[in-house]
C-alpha positions in Angstrom: -38.4 -20.3 43.2 -37.4 -21.9 39.9 -37.7 -18.6 38.0 -35.1 -17.0 40.4 -32.5 -18.9 38.6 -33.7 -18.1 35.3 -33.8 -14.2 36.3 -30.1 -14.7 37.6 -29.3 -16.2 34.1 -30.7 -13.0 32.5 -29.2 -10.5 34.9 -25.5 -12.3 34.3 -26.3 -12.7 30.4 -27.0 -8.6 30.6 -23.7 -8.1 32.5 -22.0 -9.9 29.8 -23.3 -7.9 27.0 -22.6 -4.9 28.9 -19.3 -5.4 29.8 -18.0 -6.6 26.4 -19.9 -3.7 24.2 -18.3 -1.0 26.6 -14.6 -2.0 26.5 -12.0 -3.2 24.0 -11.3 -7.1 24.2 -8.0 -7.8 26.1 -6.5 -11.0 27.5 -8.3 -9.8 30.7 -11.7 -9.8 29.0 -11.3 -13.3 27.6 -10.6 -14.6 31.0 -13.9 -12.9 32.5 -15.7 -14.1 29.3 -14.7 -17.8 30.5 -15.8 -16.9 34.2 -18.9 -14.9 33.4 -20.0 -18.1 31.0 -19.5 -20.5 33.9 -21.8 -17.9 36.0 -24.5 -18.3 33.3 -24.5 -21.7 32.7 -25.2 -22.5 36.1 -28.5 -20.7 36.8 -29.6 -21.5 33.4 -29.5 -25.4 33.5 -30.3 -25.2 37.3 -33.6 -23.6 35.9 -34.1 -26.4 33.1 -33.6 -29.2 35.6 -36.4 -28.2 37.3 -38.9 -27.2 34.4 -38.7 -30.9 32.9 -40.4 -34.0 34.0 -38.4 -36.5 32.3 -35.7 -38.0 34.9 -33.2 -38.8 32.1 -33.3 -35.0 31.0 -33.1 -33.7 34.4 -30.1 -35.9 35.5 -28.5 -34.9 32.1 -28.9 -30.9 32.9 -28.1 -31.5 36.7 -24.7 -33.2 35.1 -23.9 -30.1 33.0 -24.8 -28.0 35.8 -22.5 -29.4 38.6 -19.8 -29.8 35.7 -20.1 -26.1 35.2 -20.0 -25.7 39.1 -16.7 -28.0 39.1 -15.0 -25.3 37.0 -16.1 -22.5 38.8 -12.8 -23.0 41.2 -10.2 -22.9 38.5 -11.9 -20.2 36.4 -12.0 -17.7 39.5 -8.4 -18.7 40.6 -7.2 -17.9 36.8 -9.2 -14.7 36.7 -7.9 -13.4 40.2 -4.6 -14.2 39.2 -4.5 -12.1 36.0 -6.7 -9.4 37.7 -4.2 -8.9 40.6 -1.2 -8.7 38.0 0.2 -12.3 38.9 -0.2 -14.0 35.2 3.3 -15.2 35.2 1.8 -18.1 37.7 -0.3 -19.4 34.9 2.3 -20.7 32.4 1.0 -23.4 29.8 3.6 -25.7 31.5 1.6 -25.3 34.9 -1.9 -24.8 33.6 -2.9 -28.6 33.7 -1.1 -29.4 36.9 -3.4 -26.3 38.4 -6.3 -27.7 36.6 -6.0 -31.3 38.0 -8.5 -30.7 40.8 -11.1 -29.2 38.9 -10.5 -32.0 36.1 -10.9 -34.9 39.0 -14.1 -33.2 40.2 -15.6 -33.1 36.2 -14.8 -36.8 36.0 -16.3 -37.8 39.1 -19.6 -35.7 38.2 -19.5 -37.5 34.6 -19.1 -40.9 35.8 -20.8 -40.4 39.1 -20.1 -44.3 40.1 -23.1 -46.1 42.0 -24.8 -42.8 41.8 -22.3 -41.5 44.8 -22.1 -38.1 43.5 -25.8 -37.3 42.7 -28.9 -39.4 42.6 -32.7 -38.7 42.1 -35.1 -40.6 44.7 -38.6 -40.8 43.3 -39.9 -41.7 46.5 -39.2 -38.3 47.9 -40.8 -34.9 47.4 -39.8 -32.8 44.1 -37.9 -30.5 46.1 -36.0 -33.6 48.1 -35.8 -36.0 45.3 -31.9 -34.6 44.6 -29.6 -36.6 46.8 -25.8 -35.8 47.0 -23.4 -38.7 47.8 -20.2 -38.8 49.4 -18.1 -38.0 46.2 -20.3 -34.7 46.1 -17.7 -33.4 48.7 -14.8 -34.0 46.3 -16.4 -31.1 44.2 -16.5 -28.9 47.4 -13.1 -29.7 48.4 -11.5 -28.7 45.1 -13.7 -25.5 45.1 -12.5 -24.9 48.6 -8.7 -25.5 47.7 -9.0 -23.2 44.8 -10.3 -20.3 46.9 -7.8 -21.1 49.8 -5.1 -20.9 47.0 -6.5 -17.5 45.6 -6.7 -16.0 49.2 -3.1 -17.0 49.7 -1.8 -15.4 46.5 -3.6 -12.3 47.4 -2.3 -11.7 50.7 1.1 -12.5 50.0 0.7 -10.0 46.9 -0.6 -7.5 49.6 2.4 -7.9 51.6 4.7 -7.2 49.0 5.4 -3.7 47.6 2.7 -2.8 45.1 1.2 0.3 43.7 -2.2 1.5 45.0 -3.8 0.8 42.0 -3.1 -3.2 42.3 -3.9 -2.9 46.1 -7.3 -1.6 45.2 -7.6 -4.7 42.2 -6.6 -7.1 45.1 -8.7 -5.7 47.5 -11.6 -5.7 44.8 -10.9 -9.7 44.0 -11.0 -10.5 47.8 -14.0 -8.8 48.2 -15.9 -10.5 45.2 -14.5 -13.9 46.0 -16.0 -13.6 49.7 -19.2 -12.3 48.7 -19.5 -15.7 46.4 -18.1 -17.8 49.1 -20.4 -16.6 51.6 -23.6 -17.5 49.3 -22.1 -20.8 48.2 -21.8 -21.7 51.8 -24.9 -20.8 52.6 -26.4 -22.6 49.8 -24.4 -25.7 51.0 -26.1 -25.3 54.4 -29.7 -25.0 53.4 -29.9 -26.9 50.3 -27.7 -29.9 51.1 -27.4 -30.1 54.8 -30.7 -29.0 55.8 -32.9 -30.2 53.0 -35.1 -31.8 55.5 -35.8 -28.8 57.2 -36.8 -26.9 54.3 -39.6 -26.9 52.1 -38.3 -25.7 48.9 -35.1 -25.1 46.9 -33.3 -21.6 47.4 -31.0 -20.9 44.5 -28.2 -19.1 46.8 -25.4 -20.0 44.6 -27.4 -18.3 41.5 -27.8 -15.1 43.9 -24.1 -15.4 44.8 -22.9 -15.2 41.1 -25.0 -12.6 40.3 -23.9 -10.5 43.2 -20.4 -11.0 42.7 -20.6 -10.4 38.9 -22.6 -7.2 39.5 -19.6 -6.2 42.2 -16.7 -7.0 39.7 -18.5 -5.1 37.1 -19.0 -2.0 39.1 -15.6 -2.1 40.4 -13.9 -2.9 37.0 -15.7 0.4 35.5 -14.8 2.4 38.6 -11.3 1.4 38.5 -10.7 1.3 34.6 -9.3 -2.3 34.9 -10.2 -3.1 31.4 -9.3 0.0 30.1 -5.4 -0.8 31.0 -4.6 -0.6 27.3 -5.8 2.7 26.8 -4.0 4.0 29.9 -1.0 2.6 28.4 -1.6 4.1 24.7 -2.3 7.3 26.8 0.9 7.3 28.3 2.8 6.3 25.5 1.4 9.1 23.7 2.2 11.7 26.4 6.1 10.5 26.4 6.3 10.8 22.7 8.1 13.8 21.5 5.7 14.1 18.4 2.7 15.9 18.7 -0.5 13.9 18.0 -4.1 15.0 17.1 -6.7 12.5 16.9 -10.0 13.4 15.2 -13.2 11.2 14.5 -15.0 11.1 11.1 -16.6 14.4 12.1 -13.3 16.4 12.9 -14.2 16.2 16.6 -10.6 16.2 18.4 -11.0 13.1 20.5 -7.2 12.8 21.6 -4.3 14.9 22.0 -0.9 14.7 23.6 1.3 17.0 25.5 3.9 17.4 22.8 1.4 19.2 20.5 0.5 21.7 23.3 3.5 24.3 22.5 2.9 24.2 19.0 -1.2 24.4 18.7 -3.7 25.2 21.6 -6.4 22.7 21.5 -9.0 20.8 23.6 -10.3 17.4 23.3 -14.0 17.7 22.2 -13.5 20.7 20.3 -14.3 20.8 16.7 -11.1 20.7 14.5 -11.2 24.0 12.5 -8.2 24.7 10.4 -8.6 28.1 9.8 -8.5 28.6 13.7 -5.3 26.7 13.5 -3.7 28.7 10.5 -4.6 31.8 12.5 -2.3 30.9 15.3 1.0 31.2 12.7 2.1 34.1 10.9 3.4 34.7 7.5 4.7 32.2 5.2 4.2 29.2 7.7 0.4 30.1 7.7 0.0 30.1 3.9 1.7 26.8 3.7 -0.4 25.4 6.4 -3.2 26.9 4.7 -2.1 25.1 1.6 -1.4 21.8 3.4 -5.0 21.7 4.8 -6.5 22.6 1.5 -4.5 19.7 -0.1 -6.0 17.5 3.0 -9.7 18.2 2.0 -9.0 17.4 -1.9 -7.2 14.0 -1.1 -9.0 12.7 2.1 -7.7 9.2 1.4 -4.1 9.7 0.9 -1.3 10.2 3.4 -0.1 13.8 3.1 3.4 15.2 4.5 5.2 18.5 4.3 7.8 20.4 6.3 7.0 23.5 8.1 9.0 26.4 9.6 7.7 28.0 12.8 9.3 31.2 14.3 10.1 30.3 17.7 13.0 29.6 20.0 13.9 31.2 17.4 12.5 28.9 14.7 11.7 25.2 14.4 11.5 22.6 11.8 8.4 20.7 11.8 7.1 17.8 9.4 3.4 17.6 9.6 1.7 14.5 8.3 -2.1 13.7 7.9 -3.1 10.0 7.7 -6.8 8.4 7.4 -8.0 6.2 9.8 -10.0 3.4 7.8 -12.4 0.7 9.1 -12.4 -2.9 7.5 -14.5 -1.4 4.9 -12.2 1.0 3.8 -14.2 4.1 5.0 -13.1 6.8 6.9 -13.7 6.8 10.3 -11.1 9.6 11.3 -8.0 11.2 10.8 -4.4 11.5 12.8 -2.4 14.5 12.6 1.2 14.4 13.7 3.7 17.2 14.3 7.2 16.2 14.4 9.9 18.6 15.6 13.1 18.0 13.0 15.0 20.9 14.1 17.9 19.2 15.6 17.8 16.9 12.7 17.7 19.4 10.3 20.5 21.6 12.0 22.5 18.5 11.8 22.0 17.8 8.2 23.0 21.4 7.6 26.1 20.9 9.6 26.8 17.6 7.7 26.3 19.6 4.3 28.2 22.3 5.4 31.1 19.9 6.5 30.6 18.2 3.2 30.9 21.4 1.4 34.3 22.3 3.2 35.3 18.5 2.7 34.9 18.8 -1.1 36.7 22.1 -1.1 39.9 20.6 0.6 39.3 17.8 -1.7 39.4 20.0 -4.5 42.4 21.7 -3.4 43.9 18.6 -2.6 43.3 17.0 -6.2 44.6 20.4 -7.6 48.0 19.9 -5.4 48.1 16.2 -6.5 47.8 17.4 -10.1 50.4 19.9 -9.6 52.8 17.6 -8.1 52.2 15.1 -10.9 52.8 17.9 -13.4 55.7 18.5 -11.4 57.3 15.1 -11.2 56.3 14.5 -14.5 58.4 17.3 -15.6 61.3 16.4 -13.6 61.0 13.1 -14.9 61.2 14.6 -18.4 64.0 16.9 -17.1 66.1 13.7 -16.1 65.9 11.8 -19.2 66.1 14.8 -22.0 68.7 17.4 -22.7 67.8 20.7 -21.7 69.0 22.6 -24.7 67.9 20.1 -27.5 64.8 18.5 -26.0 66.0 15.0 -27.0 66.8 12.2 -24.6 70.2 12.5 -23.0 72.9 10.0 -22.9 71.9 8.4 -19.4 68.7 7.4 -20.8 69.8 6.3 -24.1 72.2 3.9 -22.1 69.6 2.6 -19.7 67.3 1.8 -22.9 70.0 0.2 -24.9 70.8 -2.1 -21.9 67.3 -3.3 -21.6 66.8 -3.6 -25.4 69.6 -5.5 -26.2 68.9 -8.3 -23.9 65.4 -8.7 -25.3 66.9 -8.6 -29.0 69.7 -10.8 -28.3 67.3 -13.8 -26.7 64.5 -13.1 -29.4 67.1 -12.5 -32.5 65.4 -9.1 -33.3 67.7 -6.8 -35.3 68.5 -3.3 -34.7 71.0 -0.4 -35.6 72.9 2.4 -34.0 73.6 5.9 -35.6 76.5 7.8 -33.9 76.9 11.5 -35.8 78.3 14.8 -35.0 78.1 18.3 -36.7 81.1 19.1 -39.0 83.2 22.1 -38.0 80.6 22.9 -35.4 83.4 24.8 -33.5 84.3 27.3 -36.1 80.3 28.2 -35.9 80.9 28.7 -32.3 83.7 30.4 -32.8 82.4 32.8 -35.7 79.0 33.4 -34.7 78.9 32.9 -30.9 77.7 30.1 -28.9 74.2 31.5 -28.8 74.1 30.8 -32.7 75.9 27.5 -32.1 72.8 26.4 -30.3 70.4 27.7 -32.7 72.2 25.1 -35.2 72.0 22.3 -33.1 68.6 22.8 -32.1 67.3 22.9 -35.8 69.5 20.4 -36.9 67.9 18.0 -33.9 64.5 19.0 -35.4 65.4 17.9 -38.8 66.9 14.8 -38.0 63.7 13.9 -35.4 61.6 14.6 -38.5 63.5 12.0 -40.7 63.3 9.3 -38.1 60.3 7.0 -37.2 58.3 7.2 -34.1 60.2 4.6 -32.7 63.5 5.7 -33.2 65.3 7.4 -30.1 67.6 10.1 -30.7 69.8 11.2 -27.9 72.6 13.8 -27.4 75.5 11.8 -26.6 77.8 14.9 -25.7 78.7 18.4 -27.3 77.8 18.2 -30.7 77.5 14.1 -30.9 74.3 12.3 -31.2 73.3 9.0 -31.0 70.4 7.3 -32.7 68.9 3.7 -31.8 66.7 1.8 -34.5 64.8 -1.1 -33.1 63.6 -3.6 -35.4 66.0 -2.5 -38.0 68.5 -4.3 -40.3 71.2 -3.1 -42.5 69.3 -2.3 -45.3 66.7 -0.2 -43.7 69.3 1.4 -41.6 71.5 2.5 -44.7 68.2 4.0 -46.2 67.2 6.0 -42.9 71.0 7.5 -42.4 70.7 8.6 -46.1 67.9 10.3 -45.3 69.1 12.0 -42.3 72.2 12.9 -44.0 70.3 14.7 -46.9 67.8 16.6 -44.5 70.6 18.0 -42.3 72.8 19.3 -45.6 69.5 20.8 -47.0 68.7 22.6 -43.7 69.0 26.3 -43.5 69.5 28.1 -40.1 68.6 31.7 -40.1 70.1 33.1 -37.3 68.9 36.8 -37.1 72.5 38.3 -37.2 72.8 38.1 -41.0 70.7 37.4 -44.1 72.8 34.7 -45.0 71.4 31.3 -43.7 73.6 28.8 -42.4 73.9 25.2 -43.2 75.7 22.3 -41.7 76.7 18.8 -42.4 77.2 15.6 -40.2 79.4 12.8 -40.2 77.7 9.4 -39.4 78.8 5.9 -38.1 76.1 3.2 -38.5 76.5 -0.2 -37.1 73.6 -2.9 -37.7 73.2 -5.8 -35.6 71.4 -8.9 -37.3 72.7 -12.1 -35.9 73.6 -12.6 -32.5 75.5 -15.4 -30.4 74.2 -16.7 -27.2 77.3 -15.8 -25.4 76.3 -12.0 -25.9 73.9 -12.6 -23.0 76.8 -13.3 -20.5 77.7 -9.6 -20.4 75.0 -7.3 -21.8 76.8 -4.4 -20.8 80.3 -5.2 -22.3 78.3 -6.3 -25.8 77.0 -2.6 -25.6 80.2 -0.9 -24.9 81.4 -2.8 -27.9 78.8 -1.8 -30.1 79.2 2.0 -29.3 83.0 1.6 -29.5 82.4 0.4 -32.9 80.1 3.2 -34.0 82.2 5.8 -32.5 85.2 4.3 -34.8 83.2 4.6 -37.8 82.0 7.8 -37.1 85.7 8.9 -36.8 86.5 7.3 -40.0 84.0 9.1 -41.7 85.4 12.4 -40.4 89.0 11.7 -41.4 87.9 10.6 -44.8 86.4 14.1 -45.3 83.4 14.4 -43.4 79.9 14.6 -44.7 80.2 10.8 -45.1 78.5 7.9 -43.7 80.7 4.8 -42.4 78.5 1.7 -42.2 79.7 -1.4 -40.4 78.0 -4.8 -39.7 78.6 -7.0 -36.8 77.5 -10.7 -37.1 
């Protein structure tokens, strides 16, 4: 019967390779791996212990096998908890506490104080040499404890609101556990309690482990317990709005989701034929799709993408992508084709572009209106500070300018000058030739005076035919020179009115006042100081007119 243990080990080893060769590795796989290893170690070391004649080695092999048996309870408990969806019970903080009974049993097996757990009696027959002490029942107690707790958890779970699949898994776990428990209790009675009445060892625990493992593997395969990841992936694919086609290295369709069916008619297991797919479309769409598959064949290692317009409901914008599936050696083992419906996004983009264009048109109109308003304001501002007839500054602007400039000039001692002039005998021109000719004479005279002045000088119409010139940074000598140039330019100017072939010429009388030195008290009332300056210039102008006209009268303050 010793070869039965070894045969059971071989069966368990085969089941182990079958499970892990036929499924993807998940957390539940790893837990079952540990449980299956426990299943395999017991019959292996039981077999080895019966094939050796050395008591030392036999004692060692038996110790290893009983340590393994001590871990069976906690291993089975953890597996059942995960199998029935109760993984929240096994937290890291609780794992050590849950393992305490098993660890105590392992310590008892290792220490084996005074052979109270297990001892070999050489006086007995080889079958009856193995004697179990009172501490042996510590291991049995902890195994029964784990089994009882597992049953309580499963019964509690069954009373709750669980799905049919969960209910099936719980019943599967209970059946497997009771199978193992039945064989284990039978082994306990026959090989421990009834040893004196039997003539050979019967490895019922090993047989129970095999029966439990075979049943679990069968139930796992039938109920697709270890395929939960693939089931979730399939559910996720079917809930996606993006159409997906998965091809293997031979272009065989191994997976499609529901979203692709309204676009392309395909079946799992068929050979993917690009020409057949293209034939399901018409016109420009078919040409674009054919060109895409052509590029795919030319560049199999690259990720390709293009946008396709499909005439349906009434049309759809679809982004088609092709991506290779590579293994760890960068070799192509398949390809994924995705068809993403971006119609709503495209319509939203078009609507956004249209709104942006409308907004740009409105902004352009607004900019035009702003420019027109700016030009109008600029024109109004110009009209507010200039004389409408001659185009030079008006009296209001001049006085405002002088009020600002005088304060600065007085504070920093900057010299400046002021001209005040008017046209001689201008009233007779109006009376003789009319006001229109008089206006032409005024404008022509202003043009001549402006050309004789500097860019920084300010020419303003003071009233009627009377004009004022402000010359900043100008002392008396400079002012006299500029005044003489202005007078000569006006005198030499000829005005052709169009009413006669004879040109008109006029002269001006001018009062010039220059300020080169200031008193600090002048800042007390700048407006009064300005009135005094203009009064002095006006007096000089009248002196020039009453002394014969076409003259310059110069005055200097301070």
